[in-house]
N, C-alpha and C positions, 0 to 999 in steps of 0.2 A: 912395365912402364905405364901402359894405358890404365891399368887398375889403380895406380897411384895418382894419375892425373884426374880420374873421374870425380872423386870427391871435391877436388879443387875447382873443376869446371862447374859442377852443380852449385857450389857455394858462390862462384862468380856470377852465374846466371841468376841466382836468387837475389844477389846483391843488386844487379842491374834492374831486375823486376821491381824490387823494393824501392829503388831510387826513382824509377819511372812513376810508380804509384804515388810516391811522396810528392814528386813534382806536380802530378795531376791534381792531387789533393790540395796543394798549395796555390794552384793557379787562381788568380782573382776572377771573380764572376762578372759576366755581363748578362743582365736580364733583358731579354727582348720580348716585347709585347706583340702578339700576333693573333690573327683570327684563327680559330681552331682548324678550319678546313681551307685556309687560304693557300694560294700557290707559293707564297713566300716560304712556306714550310718546306718546300722541296729543297731550296738552297740551304735553309737552316739545318736540315737533316744532313746534308753533305758536310757542312761546317762542323756540326757536332760529332761527326764520325771520326774526328781526329785533327781536323784543321784548326780547331779552336786551341787545342793543347799546343800544336806546332807553333802557333802565333801568340802564345803566352796568356791564354785566358780559358775560362770554362764557360761555354754558352749555356744559358738556362732559358728555355722557352716558357713564357707565361701566356696561356691561352685566354682569349676573351670572346664574347658572343658577337660583338659588333665593333665597327670602326670607331664609334664615339668612345666606347669603353677603353680602347687602346690609348687614345689621345688623353683621356682623363687620367689614366694610369701614369703616363709620361709626365703630365703636369704635376701630379701629386707625388712623384718620386717612387711610385710603385714599380716602375721598370726604368731601365737606363736608355733604351733605344726602341723605336718603333719604325715601321715602314709606312710612309704616307706621302702626300703630294706637296709640292713646293708652294702651292697657293695657301695651304694650311699654315705652313711655316711663315710665309710672308704676313699673313693676317695676325699670327701670334707676335711677330716682331713689331708690328704696328702697335700692339698693346704693351710693348716693353718686355716681352718674354723672349729670351735669346736662344731660341731653337734654331738649328741650322741643318742643312741638307746635303747629302752626297748621293749621286745617282745610283739607282738600283736596277731600273728596268726602263726600256723604251717601248714596251709592248702597248699597242693601242687596239681599240676595237674596230668594228666594222658594221655596216648595215647588211644584214643577211635576209634572204627571202627564198621561198620555194621557186625554182625556175619556172614552174607552171604559172606563176602569177604575172609573168611578163614585165617585171620591174627590172629595168636595165640601167637606169640613170636616176639622178636626184630629181629630175623633172617628173619621173613616173611615180613619185611619192605623193603628188598632189591628189587629194581625194581618197587616199589610202589610210588604213589604220597602221600606226607606227608605234611600237613599244620602245621606250627609252629607259635604259638603266642609269642609275646614279642621280636622278633628280634634275630639276630645271637648270641648275648651274653646273652640271657635269661638263668637263672640258670638251669631250668628244661631241656632245650635243650642241654646245655653243659654236664649235668649229664647223659642224655640219650645217648649222643654220647660216653661218657666214658664207659658206661655200654655195648653198642653195640660192642665196640672194645674188651672189656674184655670177654664178654660172647660169641660173635659170630665172632670175628675177622673181624668185619664189620665197614667200614668207611661210616657212614650214609650220610654225606653231599655229598659223591661222588656216592654212590650206590642207593640212593633214590632220587626221584624228589621232592626236598624240596621247599616249597613255604611259605614265611613268610607273615603274614597278621594280621589284627585286629581280635580279638576273635569272635565277632558276625559274621563277614564275613566268617571266617573259618568254623564255625558251619553250616552256610548256604550252603557253598560249599560241605561239606561232606554229608549233607542231600540231596543235588541235585545230588549226585554221581559224583561230579567234583573232589573230593579227595577220596583216598582210606582210609586214616586215618588222625587223627588230634591230635597234642599235644597242649592242650589248658589249660587255667587257670581252677582252681578247680570248680568255679561256672558254667562255660560253659560246662565243662565235666559232671557236675551233671545234667544239662539240657538234654544233649545227653543220659545219662543213663536213665533218666525218659522216654525217647522216644524209648527205646529199644536197644540202641547202647551198645556194650560191652567194658568194660575196659580191654584193652590188656596188658598195662604196667602201673602200679601205680608208680609214681616217688618215693613215700615213700618206696615201696617194694624193689626197686633196691639199696637203700642206703647201706644195709649190704654187698651187693656184691662189693661195692666200698670201703669197709672198714670203713663205718660210723656206729657207734653203736647206735646213737641217732638222732632223727629228728632235724635238725637245725631250729630255728625260722626263717621264711623268711621275714615277714613283722613286723614292729614295730612302736611304737610312736617315733617320731624324733623331737628333739628340741635342742636349743643351751645350752651348759653348763653354759653360762653366764645367760641366762634366768632362768635356774634352780637354780643357785646360788643366784640370786636376788629375786626369788620367790619360796623358798623351799617348803612352805606349799602348793602352787598351784601345783607344779610338783608332789608332793606326793599325793595330793588330786585327781589329774587327774588319776594317776595309780591306786589308791585305788578304785575310782569310776569305772574304767575300769574292774578291777577284780571282783567287785561286779556285774557289768552288765554281765560279762561272766558267772558267777555262775548262774544267772537267765536264761540266754540263754541256758545253758547246761541242766537245769532241769525243767524249767517252760514252758509248752506248751502254756499256756495262753498268755505269752509274744509274742510268735510267731504269734498267731492269731492277735494281735495288729499290728505286723509288716507286715503282709501279704499284705496290700494295697500298700506298697512301695517296694515289692520284685519282681514285674513283674512276678509272677507265674501264668501262664495261666490255670493251672489245679492242682488237688490235688497231682498228681505224681511229678510234677516239684516242687511244694511247699515242699513236703516231702524230695525230693532229695536235695534241697537247704538247708533245715533245718539240715538234717543229715550231709551234707558236711561241713557246718559251725561248727556244734558241734564237728566234728571230728578234727578240727584244733585248738580248744580252748586250750591254755596252762593253766595248773593248777596254776603255779607260775613261778617266774623268779629266776633261780638259776645259779650257776657257770657252771653247766654242759651244759647250753645253750650256753655259750661262748665257751666252749670246742667243742661242736658240730659244731658251726659256723666256728671255726678255722680248724676243720677237713674237713668240706665242702669246705672251702677256698682253702686248700691244694690240694684237688682233682680237683677243678675247675681251679686252676692256672696251674696245670700240664697238664690239657686237653686243655686249651685255656687261655693264659695270659690276653687277651683282656677282658675276662669275669669278671676279678677281677681288671680291670683298670690298669693292669700291675704293681700292687703292689707286694712287696716282702712278706708282712705279714699284718695282720690286725693291724692298728695303735692302740696304747694304748688309751683307752678312747672311742673307737668305741661303746662299750656297757657301758651304764651308771651305775656307781657303787653305785649311791644314793638309789637304790631300791633292790639291791641284797639280797636274802634270804639264 
């Protein structure tokens, strides 16, 4: 009896395999522009390991050398989606370009210093050398300056020796004792923490002092409203897959072991710090309170430095995509 069934079972499994391959081959493509070594790639890896097919698309990653190149690719139609901040989206909408935003991460940076430096508060940055990643209009830098004014009546840009630079260079300089402290992106701060540096000021912790009741999402999936209108199932499928990937990243340690080869974690301490930092920034859902938090942060930043919000009066309607609000 089993001998007779075996050819039938083999044929049935072959048919199932062929059907699955055909479905995968027929899945519409979503091209995501990303930095080659960015932390966004960790989630993209989880999505492309099967969640994309489950949600009805094939994810194709297109690597670029810098952030500007990804935004140019999106504007030119070279990619469908990128991950960037809502200030960029708002400035594009001011120019009549209908890009829109769905939260991706709440991770924020911190001021890090060697404990031996004795820097324990924002007031202690006066007269010190401070490295800042992201440039003069970086959101964390603008918020830190507003906090220094309110908490210590301190104008940081005048009272500290501020040096702007690329995140890896700033870490190197503080490690070589060429800088007293550094305000860096979360993943570079995590690396310093793993090496024994202290977190002097967490940007997340100063938000209540500035009147912000909730963490604003900083980075998000960004695409054009036209693309979403023409491909509603794809747009929803991407965000569905993203939140499923986030759920795995938040709770499943085995997933992180699979990601470790692409994380550039030289030791267990750095690996753990990067994992913890990423998990800390994962949003559980996308709600209207995210928009309210962004609007509050916008108001604080505009008051502190209008250039940091592209001299906009307010966030243009549609900056946050309404198609996935819960």
